[in-house]
DOLUMRO-668481 format. One record per atom (N, C-alpha, C, CB): residue number from 1; residue in one letter; atom name; z, y, x. Coordinates in steps of 0.2 Angstrom, whole numbers, plus 5000, padded with zeros to 4 digits. Each point is the difference from the previous one (the first is absolute). Glycine has a CB too. Example, Ala and Ser with C-alpha at 12.3 -4.5 7.8 and 13.67 -1.06 7.14 Angstrom:
- seq,type,atom,up,north,east
- 1,A,N,5039,4972,5066;
- 1,A,CA,5000,5006,4996;
- 1,A,C,5000,5006,5004;
- 1,A,CB,5006,4994,4991;
- 2,S,N,4990,5011,5007;
- 2,S,CA,5001,5006,5004;
- 2,S,C,5003,5005,4996;
- 2,S,CB,4990,4997,5006;
//
This chain:
- seq,type,atom,up,north,east
- 1,X,N,5182,5534,5433;
- 1,X,CA,4999,5006,5003;
- 1,X,C,5006,5004,5002;
- 1,X,CB,4989,5001,4993;
- 2,X,N,5011,5001,5013;
- 2,X,CA,5006,5004,5003;
- 2,X,C,5000,5007,4999;
- 2,X,CB,5001,4991,5008;
- 3,X,N,5004,5012,4989;
- 3,X,CA,5000,5007,4999;
- 3,X,C,5004,5003,5006;
- 3,X,CB,4999,4999,4987;
- 4,X,N,5001,5007,5014;
- 4,X,CA,5004,5003,5006;
- 4,X,C,5008,4999,4999;
- 4,X,CB,4991,5009,5001;
- 5,X,N,5011,4990,4993;
- 5,X,CA,5008,4999,4999;
- 5,X,C,5001,4992,5000;
- 5,X,CB,5001,5011,4994;
- 6,X,N,4995,4985,5006;
- 6,X,CA,5001,4993,4999;
- 6,X,C,5002,4997,5007;
- 6,X,CB,4992,4999,4990;
- 7,X,N,5012,4996,5010;
- 7,X,CA,5002,4996,5006;
- 7,X,C,4997,4993,5000;
- 7,X,CB,5011,5007,5000;
- 8,X,N,4985,4992,5005;
- 8,X,CA,4997,4993,5000;
- 8,X,C,5006,4995,5001;
- 8,X,CB,4989,5005,5005;
- 9,X,N,5009,4989,4992;
- 9,X,CA,5004,4994,5000;
- 9,X,C,5001,4998,5008;
- 9,X,CB,4997,4996,4988;
- 10,X,N,5010,5002,5013;
- 10,X,CA,5001,4998,5007;
- 10,X,C,4997,4993,5001;
- 10,X,CB,5011,5007,5001;
- 11,X,N,4986,4991,5004;
- 11,X,CA,4997,4994,5001;
- 11,X,C,5003,4996,5006;
- 11,X,CB,4989,5004,4994;
- 12,X,N,5015,4992,5004;
- 12,X,CA,5004,4997,5006;
- 12,X,C,4996,4994,5003;
- 12,X,CB,5011,5003,4994;
- 13,X,N,4983,4996,5003;
- 13,X,CA,4996,4994,5003;
- 13,X,C,4995,5003,5005;
- 13,X,CB,5001,4994,4989;
- 14,X,N,4999,5012,5012;
- 14,X,CA,4996,5003,5005;
- 14,X,C,5004,5002,5006;
- 14,X,CB,4992,5004,4992;
- 15,X,N,5005,4996,5014;
- 15,X,CA,5004,5002,5006;
- 15,X,C,5006,4995,5002;
- 15,X,CB,4997,5012,4997;
- 16,X,N,5009,4990,5002;
- 16,X,CA,5006,4996,5002;
- 16,X,C,5001,4994,4995;
- 16,X,CB,5005,5010,5006;
- 17,X,N,4992,4991,4988;
- 17,X,CA,5001,4995,4994;
- 17,X,C,5007,4999,4999;
- 17,X,CB,4990,4995,5003;
- 18,X,N,5012,4999,4995;
- 18,X,CA,5007,4998,4998;
- 18,X,C,5004,5001,5006;
- 18,X,CB,4996,4992,4991;
- 19,X,N,5002,5007,5015;
- 19,X,CA,5004,5001,5006;
- 19,X,C,5003,5007,5000;
- 19,X,CB,4994,4991,5006;
- 20,X,N,5002,5014,4992;
- 20,X,CA,5002,5007,5000;
- 20,X,C,5005,5001,4995;
- 20,X,CB,4990,5003,5005;
- 21,X,N,5009,4994,4989;
- 21,X,CA,5005,5001,4995;
- 21,X,C,5007,4996,5001;
- 21,X,CB,4990,5001,4992;
- 22,X,N,5009,4993,5011;
- 22,X,CA,5006,4997,5002;
- 22,X,C,5004,5004,5005;
- 22,X,CB,4995,4989,4998;
- 23,X,N,5002,5013,5007;
- 23,X,CA,5003,5004,5005;
- 23,X,C,5003,5007,4998;
- 23,X,CB,4992,4995,5008;
- 24,X,N,5005,5008,4987;
- 24,X,CA,5003,5005,4996;
- 24,X,C,5007,4998,4997;
- 24,X,CB,4988,5006,4998;
- 25,X,N,5012,4989,4998;
- 25,X,CA,5006,4997,4997;
- 25,X,C,5005,4999,5006;
- 25,X,CB,4993,4995,4990;
- 26,X,N,5005,5002,5015;
- 26,X,CA,5005,4998,5005;
- 26,X,C,5003,5007,5003;
- 26,X,CB,4994,4989,5003;
- 27,X,N,5002,5016,4998;
- 27,X,CA,5002,5006,5003;
- 27,X,C,5005,5003,4995;
- 27,X,CB,4989,5002,5006;
- 28,X,N,5010,4998,4988;
- 28,X,CA,5004,5003,4995;
- 28,X,C,5007,4996,5000;
- 28,X,CB,4990,5004,4993;
- 29,X,N,5010,4989,5007;
- 29,X,CA,5006,4997,5000;
- 29,X,C,5004,5001,5007;
- 29,X,CB,4995,4991,4993;
- 30,X,N,5002,5010,5012;
- 30,X,CA,5003,5002,5006;
- 30,X,C,5003,5007,5000;
- 30,X,CB,4992,4993,5006;
- 31,X,N,5005,5012,4991;
- 31,X,CA,5002,5006,4998;
- 31,X,C,5006,5000,4996;
- 31,X,CB,4989,5005,5001;
- 32,X,N,5011,4991,4994;
- 32,X,CA,5006,4999,4995;
- 32,X,C,5006,4997,5004;
- 32,X,CB,4992,4999,4990;
- 33,X,N,5007,4996,5015;
- 33,X,CA,5005,4998,5004;
- 33,X,C,5003,5005,5004;
- 33,X,CB,4995,4989,5000;
- 34,X,N,5001,5015,5003;
- 34,X,CA,5002,5006,5004;
- 34,X,C,5005,5005,4996;
- 34,X,CB,4990,4998,5008;
- 35,X,N,5007,5003,4986;
- 35,X,CA,5004,5005,4996;
- 35,X,C,5007,4997,4998;
- 35,X,CB,4989,5004,4995;
- 36,X,N,5011,4989,5004;
- 36,X,CA,5006,4997,4998;
- 36,X,C,5005,5000,5006;
- 36,X,CB,4994,4993,4992;
- 37,X,N,5003,5006,5014;
- 37,X,CA,5004,5001,5006;
- 37,X,C,5003,5007,5001;
- 37,X,CB,4993,4991,5005;
- 38,X,N,5003,5014,4994;
- 38,X,CA,5002,5007,5001;
- 38,X,C,5005,5002,4995;
- 38,X,CB,4989,5003,5004;
- 39,X,N,5011,4994,4990;
- 39,X,CA,5005,5001,4995;
- 39,X,C,5006,4996,5001;
- 39,X,CB,4991,5004,4992;
- 40,X,N,5008,4990,5012;
- 40,X,CA,5006,4995,5000;
- 40,X,C,5000,4996,4994;
- 40,X,CB,5006,5008,5008;
- 41,X,N,4989,4991,4989;
- 41,X,CA,5000,4996,4994;
- 41,X,C,4995,4994,5000;
- 41,X,CB,5003,5010,4994;
- 42,X,N,4999,4984,5003;
- 42,X,CA,4996,4994,5001;
- 42,X,C,4994,5000,4994;
- 42,X,CB,5010,4994,5005;
- 43,X,N,4985,5010,4995;
- 43,X,CA,4995,5000,4995;
- 43,X,C,4997,4994,5000;
- 43,X,CB,4998,5012,5002;
- 44,X,N,5000,4985,4992;
- 44,X,CA,4997,4994,4998;
- 44,X,C,5004,4994,5000;
- 44,X,CB,4991,5005,5006;
- 45,X,N,5016,4996,4995;
- 45,X,CA,5005,4994,5000;
- 45,X,C,5004,5001,4994;
- 45,X,CB,5000,4999,5013;
- 46,X,N,5003,4995,4986;
- 46,X,CA,5005,5000,4994;
- 46,X,C,5007,5003,5003;
- 46,X,CB,4995,4989,4995;
- 47,X,N,5007,5016,5001;
- 47,X,CA,5006,5004,5002;
- 47,X,C,5005,5000,4994;
- 47,X,CB,4993,5007,5008;
- 48,X,N,5013,4995,4994;
- 48,X,CA,5005,5003,4995;
- 48,X,C,5001,5007,5001;
- 48,X,CB,5006,4988,4999;
- 49,X,N,4993,5016,4997;
- 49,X,CA,5001,5008,5001;
- 49,X,C,5005,5002,4995;
- 49,X,CB,4988,5001,5004;
- 50,X,N,5017,5003,4999;
- 50,X,CA,5005,5003,4996;
- 50,X,C,4998,5008,5000;
- 50,X,CB,5009,4991,5002;
- 51,X,N,4989,5012,4992;
- 51,X,CA,4999,5007,4999;
- 51,X,C,5006,5004,4999;
- 51,X,CB,4989,4997,4996;
- 52,X,N,5011,5009,5005;
- 52,X,CA,5006,5004,4998;
- 52,X,C,5001,5000,4993;
- 52,X,CB,4998,5008,5009;
- 53,X,N,5008,4991,4989;
- 53,X,CA,5002,4999,4993;
- 53,X,C,5001,4993,4998;
- 53,X,CB,4993,5010,4997;
- 54,X,N,5007,4986,5008;
- 54,X,CA,5002,4993,4999;
- 54,X,C,4995,4995,4997;
- 54,X,CB,5011,5004,4999;
- 55,X,N,4982,4998,5002;
- 55,X,CA,4995,4996,4997;
- 55,X,C,4998,4995,5006;
- 55,X,CB,4996,5010,4992;
- 56,X,N,5004,4984,5006;
- 56,X,CA,4997,4995,5005;
- 56,X,C,4994,4997,4997;
- 56,X,CB,5012,4997,5003;
- 57,X,N,4983,5002,5002;
- 57,X,CA,4994,4997,4999;
- 57,X,C,4998,4995,5005;
- 57,X,CB,4996,5011,4996;
- 58,X,N,5001,4984,5002;
- 58,X,CA,4998,4994,5004;
- 58,X,C,4992,4999,4999;
- 58,X,CB,5012,4995,5000;
- 59,X,N,4985,5004,5005;
- 59,X,CA,4993,4998,5000;
- 59,X,C,4996,5003,5006;
- 59,X,CB,5001,5000,4988;
- 60,X,N,4992,4999,5012;
- 60,X,CA,4996,5002,5006;
- 60,X,C,5001,5008,5000;
- 60,X,CB,4992,4990,4999;
- 61,X,N,5009,5013,5007;
- 61,X,CA,5000,5007,5001;
- 61,X,C,4993,5002,5002;
- 61,X,CB,5012,5000,5004;
- 62,X,N,4985,5004,4992;
- 62,X,CA,4993,5003,5001;
- 62,X,C,4999,5007,4999;
- 62,X,CB,4996,4989,4996;
- 63,X,N,4999,5014,5007;
- 63,X,CA,4998,5007,4999;
- 63,X,C,4998,5000,4993;
- 63,X,CB,4997,5002,5012;
- 64,X,N,5005,5004,4985;
- 64,X,CA,4998,5001,4993;
- 64,X,C,4992,5000,4999;
- 64,X,CB,5011,5006,4998;
- 65,X,N,4986,4998,5007;
- 65,X,CA,4993,5000,4999;
- 65,X,C,4997,4998,5007;
- 65,X,CB,5001,5010,4992;
- 66,X,N,4993,4988,5008;
- 66,X,CA,4996,4999,5006;
- 66,X,C,4998,5006,5003;
- 66,X,CB,4997,4989,4996;
- 67,X,N,5007,5014,5009;
- 67,X,CA,4998,5006,5003;
- 67,X,C,4994,4999,5004;
- 67,X,CB,5012,5004,5000;
- 68,X,N,4983,5001,5000;
- 68,X,CA,4994,5000,5004;
- 68,X,C,5001,5001,5007;
- 68,X,CB,4994,5003,4990;
- 69,X,N,5011,5002,5011;
- 69,X,CA,5001,5001,5007;
- 69,X,C,5008,4999,5002;
- 69,X,CB,4990,5009,5000;
- 70,X,N,5011,4986,5004;
- 70,X,CA,5007,4999,5002;
- 70,X,C,5002,5002,5007;
- 70,X,CB,4999,4990,4992;
- 71,X,N,4996,5014,5011;
- 71,X,CA,5001,5002,5007;
- 71,X,C,5006,5005,5001;
- 71,X,CB,4988,4997,5002;
- 72,X,N,5012,5007,4993;
- 72,X,CA,5005,5006,5000;
- 72,X,C,5005,4999,4994;
- 72,X,CB,4992,5007,5007;
- 73,X,N,5012,4988,4993;
- 73,X,CA,5004,4999,4994;
- 73,X,C,5006,5005,5000;
- 73,X,CB,4997,4988,4999;
- 74,X,N,5005,5015,4995;
- 74,X,CA,5005,5004,4999;
- 74,X,C,5005,4996,4996;
- 74,X,CB,4994,5011,5001;
- 75,X,N,5012,4987,5001;
- 75,X,CA,5005,4996,4997;
- 75,X,C,5002,5003,4993;
- 75,X,CB,5004,4996,5011;
- 76,X,N,4995,5011,4989;
- 76,X,CA,5003,5004,4994;
- 76,X,C,4995,4999,4994;
- 76,X,CB,5005,5008,5008;
- 77,X,N,4989,4990,4994;
- 77,X,CA,4995,4999,4994;
- 77,X,C,4998,4993,4999;
- 77,X,CB,4995,5011,5003;
- 78,X,N,5007,4984,5001;
- 78,X,CA,4999,4993,4998;
- 78,X,C,5004,4998,4994;
- 78,X,CB,4997,4998,5013;
- 79,X,N,4999,4998,4983;
- 79,X,CA,5004,4997,4994;
- 79,X,C,4999,4993,5001;
- 79,X,CB,4998,5010,4992;
- 80,X,N,5008,4986,5007;
- 80,X,CA,5000,4993,5000;
- 80,X,C,5001,4997,4993;
- 80,X,CB,5005,5001,5012;
- 81,X,N,4994,4993,4988;
- 81,X,CA,5001,4996,4994;
- 81,X,C,5003,4993,5001;
- 81,X,CB,4991,5007,4994;
- 82,X,N,5014,4991,5002;
- 82,X,CA,5003,4994,4999;
- 82,X,C,5001,4998,4993;
- 82,X,CB,5006,5001,5012;
- 83,X,N,4991,4994,4986;
- 83,X,CA,5001,4998,4993;
- 83,X,C,4998,5005,4995;
- 83,X,CB,5009,4993,5003;
- 84,X,N,4985,5010,4999;
- 84,X,CA,4997,5006,4995;
- 84,X,C,5004,5006,5000;
- 84,X,CB,4995,4991,4994;
- 85,X,N,5010,5010,5010;
- 85,X,CA,5004,5006,5000;
- 85,X,C,4998,5004,5006;
- 85,X,CB,5010,4994,4995;
- 86,X,N,4988,5012,5004;
- 86,X,CA,4998,5005,5005;
- 86,X,C,5006,5004,5003;
- 86,X,CB,4988,5000,4994;
- 87,X,N,5012,5001,5012;
- 87,X,CA,5005,5004,5003;
- 87,X,C,4998,5002,5007;
- 87,X,CB,5009,4994,4994;
- 88,X,N,4994,5011,5009;
- 88,X,CA,4999,5002,5007;
- 88,X,C,5005,4998,5005;
- 88,X,CB,4995,5010,4995;
- 89,X,N,5004,4989,5011;
- 89,X,CA,5004,4998,5005;
- 89,X,C,5007,5003,5000;
- 89,X,CB,4990,4997,5007;
- 90,X,N,5010,5010,4992;
- 90,X,CA,5006,5003,5000;
- 90,X,C,5005,4999,4994;
- 90,X,CB,4994,5009,5006;
- 91,X,N,5003,4987,4989;
- 91,X,CA,5004,4998,4994;
- 91,X,C,5004,4993,5001;
- 91,X,CB,4992,5006,4993;
- 92,X,N,5007,4991,5013;
- 92,X,CA,5002,4994,5001;
- 92,X,C,5007,5000,5004;
- 92,X,CB,4989,4995,5001;
- 93,X,N,5016,5001,4997;
- 93,X,CA,5006,4999,5004;
- 93,X,C,5000,4995,5005;
- 93,X,CB,5006,5004,4990;
- 94,X,N,4990,4990,5008;
- 94,X,CA,4999,4995,5005;
- 94,X,C,4994,4996,4998;
- 94,X,CB,5012,4999,5002;
- 95,X,N,4985,4997,5003;
- 95,X,CA,4995,4996,4999;
- 95,X,C,5000,4994,5004;
- 95,X,CB,4993,5010,4997;
- 96,X,N,5008,4984,5001;
- 96,X,CA,5001,4994,5003;
- 96,X,C,4994,4995,4999;
- 96,X,CB,5013,5001,5000;
- 97,X,N,4984,4997,5005;
- 97,X,CA,4994,4995,5000;
- 97,X,C,5003,4993,4998;
- 97,X,CB,4993,5007,5008;
- 98,X,N,5004,4990,4987;
- 98,X,CA,5003,4993,4998;
- 98,X,C,4996,4994,5002;
- 98,X,CB,5004,5006,4990;
- 99,X,N,4990,4995,5012;
- 99,X,CA,4996,4995,5002;
- 99,X,C,4999,4999,5008;
- 99,X,CB,4994,5001,4990;
//
C-alpha cells in the first residue's frame, strides 16, 4: 500500500527496460569524461599524483562520490580520490597518467 510519502520502486523492466538503464550509465560516464576534460584530469585512469606537502599517490583517479548532476561542475567543490585518499584538485601539484 502506497502512502503519500512513499516512493514507488523503480521498474527498469517497463518502458525502456535495461536499455534505458544502460543508456543512463553511458550518459553518466560521458559526463564524467567531460568533467575530467574540463578539469584537465584523466578520471578513471591509473595516475601518479603529487599533493602539496610531498605526498605521492598512485592508482585510479576517481570522483569521491558519484555526483547526480555533472552538467555544472565547480572545480572548487569536486573531491577526488586515489588509493582511498580524498583531495581536491587545488591540492595537487602534479598528476601524470600512467596507463
